[in-house]
C-alpha positions as CSV (number, residue, x, y, z in Angstrom):
1,M,37.3,-2.1,-0.2
2,P,38.1,1.7,1.6
3,P,41.6,2.0,2.7
4,T,42.7,0.0,5.9
5,L,45.3,0.8,8.4
6,A,47.1,-2.2,6.6
7,S,46.8,-1.0,3.1
8,L,48.7,2.3,4.5
9,V,52.0,0.2,5.8
10,H,51.9,-2.0,2.5
11,H,51.7,1.3,0.8
12,S,55.7,1.4,-0.8
13,A,55.6,4.6,-0.9
14,L,55.0,6.0,2.8
15,K,56.9,3.7,4.4
16,L,55.1,3.3,7.5
17,T,56.3,1.1,10.3
18,V,53.9,-0.4,13.0
19,R,55.0,0.4,16.4
20,A,51.9,-1.1,18.2
21,G,48.2,-2.7,17.3
22,E,49.3,-5.1,14.9
23,D,46.4,-6.8,15.2
24,R,43.9,-4.4,14.5
25,L,45.5,-2.8,11.4
26,D,42.6,-4.5,9.3
27,V,40.0,-1.3,10.7
28,P,39.0,0.9,7.5
29,V,40.0,4.0,7.3
30,R,37.9,7.1,6.8
31,W,39.7,9.9,6.5
32,A,43.8,10.9,7.8
33,H,43.7,14.3,9.6
34,V,46.5,16.1,11.3
35,S,45.9,17.9,14.5
36,E,49.0,19.1,17.3
37,L,45.8,19.9,19.7
38,A,46.5,18.7,23.6
39,D,43.0,17.4,23.0
40,P,41.6,16.9,19.3
41,V,38.6,14.6,20.1
42,P,36.1,17.8,19.6
43,Y,36.9,17.9,16.3
44,M,36.5,14.0,15.7
45,E,34.0,11.9,14.0
46,G,35.3,8.3,14.2
47,G,37.0,6.1,11.7
48,E,40.0,9.1,11.7
49,L,43.7,8.2,11.3
50,L,45.4,10.7,13.5
51,L,49.2,12.5,12.0
52,V,50.6,14.3,15.0
53,T,54.5,15.6,15.5
54,A,53.9,15.9,19.4
55,L,54.5,19.4,18.7
56,K,52.4,20.6,22.0
57,L,52.7,17.1,24.3
58,D,55.1,15.8,26.4
59,A,55.0,12.6,24.7
60,E,57.5,11.2,27.5
61,D,55.2,11.7,30.4
62,P,53.4,8.0,30.8
63,E,50.5,9.6,32.4
64,A,49.8,12.3,29.7
65,M,50.0,9.8,26.9
66,H,48.1,7.5,28.8
67,R,45.4,10.0,28.9
68,Y,45.9,11.0,25.4
69,V,45.4,7.6,23.9
70,K,42.5,6.8,26.1
71,R,40.5,10.0,24.5
72,L,41.6,8.8,21.2
73,A,40.7,5.5,21.4
74,G,37.1,5.9,22.9
75,A,36.6,9.2,20.5
76,G,36.8,6.2,17.6
77,V,40.0,6.9,16.3
78,V,41.3,4.2,14.8
79,G,45.1,4.9,14.2
80,L,47.5,7.3,15.3
81,G,50.7,8.5,13.0
82,F,53.7,9.8,14.8
83,A,56.2,11.6,12.6
84,V,59.9,11.0,13.8
85,G,62.5,13.0,13.0
86,V,60.8,16.3,14.0
87,N,59.8,16.9,17.9
88,Y,61.4,13.4,18.5
89,E,64.1,11.5,17.2
90,A,62.0,8.2,17.7
91,V,58.7,7.5,18.8
92,P,58.7,7.7,22.6
93,D,58.5,4.5,24.6
94,A,55.6,6.1,26.9
95,L,53.5,6.5,23.7
96,V,54.0,3.2,22.4
97,D,53.2,1.3,25.9
98,A,50.1,3.8,25.9
99,A,48.7,2.3,22.6
100,R,49.8,-1.1,23.4
101,A,47.8,-0.9,26.5
102,E,45.0,0.9,24.6
103,G,45.1,-1.7,21.8
104,L,45.6,1.6,19.4
105,P,47.7,0.9,16.6
106,L,50.4,3.3,16.4
107,L,52.3,3.9,13.2
108,E,55.9,5.8,13.1
109,V,56.1,8.3,10.0
110,P,59.6,8.6,8.9
111,R,60.8,12.4,8.5
112,R,61.1,12.2,4.7
113,T,57.0,11.1,4.3
114,P,55.2,14.4,4.7
115,F,51.6,14.1,6.3
116,L,50.0,15.3,2.9
117,A,51.6,12.2,0.9
118,I,49.3,10.1,3.8
119,S,46.1,12.0,3.3
120,K,46.8,12.3,-0.8
121,A,46.8,8.0,0.0
122,V,43.4,7.8,1.9
123,S,41.9,10.0,-0.4
124,A,42.9,8.4,-3.6
125,A,42.0,4.8,-1.6
126,I,38.5,6.7,-0.9
127,A,37.9,8.1,-4.0
128,A,38.8,4.4,-6.0
129,D,36.8,2.4,-3.5
130,Q,33.7,4.7,-4.3
131,Y,34.3,4.7,-7.8
132,R,34.7,0.8,-7.5
133,A,31.0,1.2,-5.4
134,V,29.5,3.7,-8.3
135,T,30.7,1.4,-11.1
136,A,29.3,-2.0,-9.5
137,G,26.2,0.0,-8.5
138,F,25.5,0.7,-12.6
139,A,26.5,-2.9,-13.7
140,A,23.5,-4.0,-11.0
141,Q,21.3,-1.6,-12.4
142,R,21.8,-2.7,-15.9
143,E,21.4,-6.5,-14.6
144,L,18.2,-5.4,-13.0
145,T,16.7,-3.8,-16.0
146,R,17.8,-6.7,-17.9
147,Q,16.1,-9.0,-15.7
148,A,13.2,-7.0,-15.4
149,L,12.7,-7.1,-19.0
150,S,12.9,-11.1,-19.5
151,H,11.6,-12.1,-16.4
152,G,9.8,-9.6,-14.9
153,P,9.6,-9.0,-10.9
154,E,11.0,-12.4,-10.6
155,G,13.8,-12.1,-12.1
156,V,14.8,-8.4,-10.1
157,L,14.2,-10.6,-6.8
158,A,17.0,-12.8,-8.2
159,A,19.3,-10.5,-9.2
160,L,18.9,-8.1,-6.6
161,A,19.3,-11.1,-4.2
162,A,22.8,-11.9,-5.6
163,Q,23.4,-8.3,-5.5
164,V,23.5,-7.6,-1.9
165,D,24.4,-11.5,-1.1
166,G,21.1,-11.9,0.7
167,W,17.8,-12.6,0.1
168,A,15.0,-10.8,-1.5
169,A,10.9,-10.8,-1.5
170,L,7.6,-9.1,-2.9
171,Y,4.5,-8.5,-1.1
172,D,1.2,-7.9,-3.2
173,A,-1.5,-5.7,-1.5
174,S,-2.8,-7.9,0.9
175,G,0.6,-8.2,2.4
176,A,1.3,-12.1,1.3
177,V,4.4,-13.2,-0.3
178,V,4.1,-13.4,-4.1
179,A,7.4,-14.2,-4.9
180,A,11.2,-14.3,-3.5
181,A,14.4,-15.2,-4.3
182,P,16.2,-17.5,-3.3
183,E,13.1,-19.9,-2.9
184,W,14.0,-20.6,1.1
185,A,13.4,-16.8,1.6
186,G,9.7,-17.2,1.2
187,R,9.2,-18.2,5.0
188,R,11.9,-15.9,6.2
189,A,9.2,-13.3,4.1
190,A,6.2,-14.7,5.1
191,R,7.1,-14.2,8.7
192,L,7.2,-10.1,8.3
193,T,3.6,-10.0,7.5
194,A,2.7,-8.1,9.7
195,D,5.7,-5.3,9.9
196,V,4.5,-4.8,6.2
197,E,0.7,-4.0,6.9
198,R,2.2,-1.5,9.0
199,L,4.6,0.3,6.6
200,R,1.6,0.2,4.2
201,E,-0.4,2.5,6.5
202,R,2.2,5.0,6.1
203,P,2.4,7.4,3.2
204,A,4.5,6.3,0.2
205,P,7.6,6.4,-0.1
206,A,8.3,4.5,3.0
207,S,10.5,2.3,4.7
208,A,11.8,0.4,7.4
209,V,14.6,-1.4,9.0
210,V,13.3,-4.7,11.0
211,G,15.2,-7.8,12.1
212,G,15.0,-11.4,13.3
213,P,16.2,-14.6,12.8
214,A,17.5,-15.6,9.5
215,Q,16.4,-19.6,9.0
216,P,18.2,-20.3,5.7
217,E,17.9,-23.6,4.0
218,G,20.3,-26.1,6.5
219,G,21.2,-22.7,8.5
220,G,21.5,-21.9,11.7
221,G,19.9,-18.9,13.9
222,D,21.7,-16.3,12.6
223,T,20.3,-12.3,12.6
224,D,19.9,-10.8,9.5
225,R,18.8,-7.5,8.9
226,V,15.8,-6.5,6.5
227,E,14.7,-3.4,4.8
228,L,11.5,-2.9,3.7
229,H,10.2,-0.3,1.1
230,S,6.8,0.0,-0.2
231,I,6.6,-0.4,-3.8
232,G,4.2,2.4,-6.0
233,T,3.2,6.4,-6.4
234,T,-0.2,6.1,-4.6
235,R,-0.8,7.1,-1.3
236,R,-1.3,3.4,-0.2
237,P,0.9,1.7,-1.8
238,R,0.1,-1.2,-3.7
239,A,3.4,-3.9,-3.1
240,A,6.5,-4.0,-1.2
241,L,9.6,-4.8,-0.9
242,A,12.1,-6.7,1.5
243,V,15.6,-7.0,1.5
244,G,17.2,-9.2,3.9
245,T,21.0,-8.9,4.5
246,A,23.9,-9.7,6.9
247,G,24.9,-5.9,7.6
248,A,23.7,-2.5,6.3
249,P,24.2,-2.4,2.5
250,G,27.7,-0.9,1.3
251,T,26.9,1.4,-1.6
252,A,27.0,-0.5,-4.6
253,E,24.4,-2.6,-2.7
254,R,22.0,0.7,-2.0
255,Y,22.2,1.3,-5.7
256,A,20.8,-2.1,-6.6
257,V,18.0,-1.8,-4.2
258,H,17.3,1.9,-5.1
259,S,17.4,0.3,-8.9
260,A,14.9,-2.6,-7.8
261,V,12.5,-0.1,-6.1
262,A,12.5,1.9,-9.0
263,L,12.1,-1.0,-11.8
264,L,9.2,-2.9,-9.3
265,T,7.7,0.6,-9.2
266,L,7.4,1.1,-12.8
267,T,6.0,-2.5,-13.1
268,T,3.2,-1.9,-10.7
269,E,2.4,1.4,-11.8
270,R,2.0,-0.6,-15.5
271,S,-0.1,-2.9,-13.7
272,R,-2.5,-0.6,-12.5
273,S,-3.0,1.3,-16.0
274,L,-3.5,-2.4,-17.0
275,H,-5.9,-3.4,-13.8
276,A,-7.8,0.3,-14.6
277,A,-8.3,-0.7,-18.3
278,E,-9.5,-4.3,-17.2
279,Q,-11.5,-3.3,-14.9
280,R,-13.7,-1.0,-17.5
281,L,-13.9,-4.0,-19.3
282,G,-14.8,-5.7,-16.4
283,A,-17.7,-3.1,-15.9
284,A,-19.0,-3.5,-19.5
285,V,-19.1,-7.6,-19.3
286,L,-20.9,-7.4,-16.1
287,R,-23.8,-4.8,-17.4
288,M,-24.1,-7.4,-20.3
289,L,-24.8,-10.1,-17.6
290,L,-27.2,-8.4,-15.7
291,A,-29.1,-7.5,-18.8
292,G,-29.3,-10.6,-20.2
293,E,-27.0,-11.1,-23.0
294,P,-24.6,-14.0,-22.0
295,D,-23.2,-14.2,-25.3
296,H,-22.0,-10.9,-25.8
297,A,-21.0,-10.5,-22.5
298,R,-18.5,-13.8,-23.4
299,A,-17.5,-12.4,-26.3
300,V,-16.3,-9.0,-24.7
301,A,-14.7,-11.2,-22.0
302,G,-12.6,-13.0,-24.1
303,D,-9.7,-15.1,-22.6
304,L,-9.5,-12.4,-19.7
305,Y,-12.5,-13.4,-18.0
306,G,-14.2,-16.1,-20.1
307,G,-12.9,-19.1,-17.8
308,L,-14.7,-17.5,-15.1
309,L,-18.1,-17.3,-17.2
310,D,-17.5,-21.6,-18.1
311,A,-18.2,-22.4,-14.2
312,P,-20.7,-21.5,-11.6
313,F,-19.6,-18.3,-10.1
314,R,-20.9,-16.3,-6.9
315,M,-21.6,-12.6,-6.9
316,I,-20.6,-10.1,-4.3
317,V,-22.2,-7.1,-3.2
318,A,-20.5,-5.1,-0.9
319,E,-21.6,-1.7,0.8
320,A,-19.9,0.9,2.8
321,P,-21.4,3.8,4.4
322,A,-21.1,7.1,1.6
323,G,-17.6,8.5,1.8
324,R,-16.1,5.8,3.3
325,G,-16.0,3.4,0.6
326,A,-12.6,3.9,-0.8
327,G,-11.2,2.7,2.2
328,P,-13.5,-0.9,3.7
329,L,-14.2,-1.2,-0.1
330,G,-10.5,-0.9,-2.1
331,T,-9.3,-3.3,1.1
332,L,-11.9,-5.8,0.1
333,G,-11.2,-5.5,-3.7
334,E,-7.0,-6.3,-3.0
335,V,-8.2,-8.6,-1.1
336,V,-10.1,-11.1,-3.3
337,E,-8.1,-9.8,-6.6
338,A,-4.8,-10.8,-4.5
339,A,-6.0,-14.2,-3.4
340,A,-7.4,-14.8,-7.0
341,A,-4.2,-14.3,-8.3
342,R,-2.1,-16.3,-6.1
343,A,-4.3,-19.0,-7.4
344,G,-4.4,-18.2,-10.9
345,E,-8.3,-17.6,-10.9
346,A,-9.7,-15.3,-13.2
347,V,-12.0,-12.3,-11.2
348,L,-14.1,-9.5,-12.1
349,A,-14.2,-6.4,-9.5
350,V,-16.3,-3.4,-10.6
351,P,-16.5,-0.3,-8.3
352,D,-19.7,1.3,-8.1
353,G,-19.8,4.2,-6.3
354,D,-20.3,3.1,-2.4
355,R,-20.3,-0.6,-3.9
356,L,-17.9,-2.9,-5.0
357,V,-20.0,-5.8,-7.3
358,V,-17.7,-8.9,-7.7
359,L,-17.8,-12.2,-9.6
360,A,-15.9,-15.1,-8.6
361,T,-15.5,-18.8,-8.9
362,D,-17.5,-20.6,-7.1
363,G,-15.5,-22.7,-3.8
364,G,-12.3,-20.7,-5.3
365,A,-9.8,-18.8,-3.1
366,A,-11.1,-15.2,-4.3
367,V,-14.7,-16.3,-2.7
368,A,-12.7,-17.8,0.5
369,A,-10.5,-14.8,1.2
370,C,-14.2,-12.7,0.7
371,L,-15.5,-14.8,3.4
372,A,-12.0,-14.5,5.9
373,H,-11.8,-11.0,5.4
374,A,-15.4,-10.8,6.7
375,A,-15.0,-13.1,9.7
376,A,-12.0,-11.0,10.5
377,L,-13.8,-7.8,10.5
378,E,-17.1,-9.4,12.6
379,G,-13.8,-10.6,15.1
380,G,-15.0,-14.2,15.1
381,P,-15.8,-17.3,12.7
382,A,-17.7,-16.8,9.4
383,D,-21.3,-17.9,11.2
384,T,-21.2,-15.8,14.1
385,G,-21.9,-12.3,13.6
386,G,-19.9,-9.3,15.7
387,G,-18.0,-6.4,14.9
388,D,-19.0,-3.3,13.2
389,G,-16.5,-4.7,10.3
390,E,-15.3,-0.7,9.5
391,G,-19.3,-0.1,7.7
392,L,-18.3,-2.7,5.4
393,T,-21.2,-4.9,4.4
394,V,-21.2,-8.0,2.3
395,G,-23.8,-10.2,0.4
396,L,-23.3,-13.4,-1.7
397,S,-25.4,-15.1,-3.9
398,A,-26.0,-18.4,-4.5
399,P,-23.6,-20.6,-7.2
400,S,-25.0,-19.1,-10.2
401,G,-23.8,-19.1,-14.4
402,P,-24.1,-16.0,-16.9
403,I,-27.7,-16.8,-17.9
404,A,-29.1,-16.3,-14.3
405,A,-26.6,-13.4,-13.4
406,S,-29.7,-10.7,-12.6
407,A,-30.9,-13.6,-10.3
408,A,-27.8,-13.7,-8.8
409,Y,-27.2,-10.2,-8.4
410,K,-30.4,-9.9,-6.7
411,Q,-29.8,-12.7,-4.5
412,A,-26.7,-11.1,-3.4
413,E,-28.6,-7.5,-2.7
414,Q,-30.9,-9.7,-0.6
415,A,-28.1,-11.1,1.9
416,L,-26.4,-7.9,1.7
417,S,-29.8,-6.4,3.0
418,V,-30.5,-8.9,5.7
419,A,-26.8,-8.3,6.6
420,R,-27.3,-4.5,7.2
421,R,-30.0,-5.7,9.4
422,R,-28.9,-7.9,11.2
423,G,-25.6,-5.8,12.1
424,R,-23.8,-8.1,10.4
425,V,-20.4,-7.8,7.8
426,C,-21.3,-10.6,5.8
427,V,-24.6,-12.5,4.9
428,E,-24.9,-15.5,2.0
429,H,-27.7,-16.2,0.3
430,E,-27.9,-20.0,1.6
431,Q,-28.2,-19.1,4.7
432,L,-31.6,-17.2,4.4
433,A,-33.1,-20.5,2.6
434,A,-31.7,-22.8,5.3
435,G,-32.8,-20.8,7.8
436,S,-35.8,-18.8,9.6
437,V,-37.8,-16.2,7.9
438,L,-38.7,-14.7,11.2
439,P,-35.3,-12.7,11.8
440,L,-35.9,-11.2,8.8
441,L,-39.2,-9.4,10.1
442,A,-36.9,-8.2,12.8
443,D,-37.3,-4.6,11.8
444,D,-38.7,-1.2,13.6
445,A,-41.4,-1.4,11.1
446,V,-42.9,-4.9,11.3
447,R,-42.5,-4.4,15.2
448,A,-44.7,-1.1,14.7
449,F,-47.5,-2.7,12.2
450,A,-47.4,-6.1,14.3
451,D,-48.0,-3.8,17.5
452,G,-50.8,-1.8,15.9
453,L,-52.2,-4.9,15.0
454,L,-52.8,-6.6,18.1
455,R,-53.1,-3.3,20.0
456,A,-56.7,-3.4,20.6
457,L,-56.4,-7.3,21.7
458,R,-53.9,-6.3,24.6
459,E,-55.6,-3.5,25.5
460,H,-58.9,-5.6,26.1
461,D,-57.0,-8.3,28.2
462,A,-55.5,-5.1,30.1
463,T,-58.5,-4.8,31.4
464,G,-58.9,-8.1,33.2
465,R,-62.2,-9.1,30.8
466,G,-60.0,-12.5,29.1
467,D,-57.1,-13.2,27.7
468,L,-57.7,-13.0,24.2
469,V,-53.9,-12.8,22.8
470,A,-52.8,-15.8,24.6
471,S,-55.8,-17.7,23.1
472,L,-55.5,-16.4,19.8
473,R,-51.5,-18.0,19.8
474,A,-52.7,-21.4,20.7
475,W,-55.7,-21.4,18.2
476,L,-53.4,-20.6,15.6
477,S,-50.6,-22.8,16.6
478,R,-52.8,-25.5,16.8
479,H,-54.0,-24.9,12.9
480,G,-57.7,-23.6,14.3
481,Q,-58.5,-27.3,16.2
482,W,-60.3,-26.2,19.1
483,D,-60.6,-29.3,21.4
484,A,-56.5,-29.2,21.0
485,A,-56.0,-25.7,21.8
486,A,-58.6,-25.5,24.4
487,A,-56.5,-28.3,26.2
488,D,-53.8,-25.9,25.7
489,L,-55.1,-22.9,27.6
490,G,-57.5,-25.4,30.1
491,V,-60.8,-23.7,29.3
492,H,-63.8,-25.8,27.5
493,R,-63.9,-25.8,24.0
494,H,-67.2,-23.1,24.2
495,T,-65.0,-20.7,25.9
496,L,-62.4,-20.3,23.2
497,R,-65.0,-20.3,20.5
498,Y,-66.4,-17.3,22.7
499,R,-62.9,-15.4,22.5
500,M,-62.1,-16.3,18.5
501,R,-65.8,-14.5,18.2
502,R,-64.6,-11.5,20.5
503,V,-61.3,-11.4,18.3
504,E,-63.2,-11.1,15.2
505,E,-65.3,-8.3,16.7
506,I,-62.2,-5.7,17.9
507,L,-59.9,-6.6,15.3
508,G,-63.0,-6.3,12.9
509,R,-61.4,-9.0,10.5
510,S,-62.8,-12.9,10.0
511,L,-60.2,-15.4,10.9
512,D,-61.9,-17.3,8.0
513,D,-59.3,-15.5,6.2
514,A,-56.0,-17.2,5.5
515,D,-54.5,-14.0,5.1
516,V,-55.6,-12.6,8.3
517,R,-54.5,-15.8,10.0
518,M,-51.2,-15.4,8.2
519,E,-50.5,-11.7,9.6
520,L,-52.0,-12.0,13.1
521,W,-49.3,-15.4,13.3
522,L,-46.5,-13.0,12.1
523,A,-47.3,-10.4,14.3
524,L,-47.4,-12.6,17.6
525,K,-44.1,-14.2,16.4
526,T,-42.6,-11.1,15.6
527,T,-43.3,-8.9,19.3
528,A,-43.5,-12.3,21.6
529,P,-40.3,-11.9,24.1
530,D,-37.7,-14.7,22.8
531,S,-38.6,-13.2,18.8
């Protein structure tokens, strides 16, 4: 504890007597300062015990003392020490009354107590308090280190919460809470996700102070002070620490917080090195799977990815514009890996230039997180389409296994191509199988082909010499049934036969050829106004 007016009054060697402000003696004293100026306020910082002999003061003038004491109290001076037996034999009543009126503690300093003795007592108490804080800080650092070595990040959080008499929480790269201490703090920490995301947008190291209602187990609606600190050495932090306390941390608590940040950063950097090694191993496993060597892939994967290859998985291929992949792809990788880690799933994520290839358990948290992330980028449910997705495009294969990994990769690429063509962020291969082939033809090259194939017929119709395009459409839709198609058009079947012969003459192609009929039907569907 820092020195207070009460501790100075109880100091047996100082012999101080309280003349006013008896109920405010528990205020900390930052320093003891001697000044005989009529107005020392410009030289005050607040928190001082001011020592005077009233050499230049009319201490018996009530109005002068009222103005003097009011100025001191307004400047944050915590107490006034008045030396008796120097210029005044006793503390003047005018000064006592003014001090009582302002609630400023007034201490009588006997002649035999030099101001230097008071200054030394304050200085010694401040030094002792700082020493205690530093010692406590080092002890906290040792305890945090011990917990980090024996229990990992969870141990660090528990020790930190005890040291600051509050709570602590750790967030992953996606801003989700991965650990908290005490247990109730997880709910409090979850409400700060938006603040954590804003912190991660700032270059590391970064910190911020936020506040809000604290709701501990069985607690009320008090307000806590929360410090957020980025964790990691890269520009984009991979984690964040939240520390909630009742007020601003003291020196010892500050040591503990800084130690926790350092230890968690070391843990994160070590994890990043391991993550890089895992990615290299994952790339080798993926190459073996795509090369049709599932047994070799399983042997290399071992316990790290073995479980992933024992159950149906989904292949995910994500792509971003050249030069922008590090942003959208990096974020998607963090989201998928964080979700898998929270669920205890294995996930294989391999960066490949402007692409990211992911192997994730079918129906697992990683696949769900990928779909949710894509839906959020599109600005709506996963099946509605929408925004530009920051240039990110994702294709998902159908559920597959190690033997069919190469086919799954092709499925994911096909879905990726369709997503790109449709302006979607994400498309699943199963959606293609369940839907129509016609949306796949919504391509400029296909439309150009269709326009070219039908141009001669349209030019013929434009002269008013017949309706060959409509007749062709009706005949094809009726599978070549003359009577039914003629009835749809409201013409005689012989008229329709004549029109179909004209179609063959103009196009120079036979309608008896199934390929010709297919191409013409697709051309009609592709260029239809409602297609």
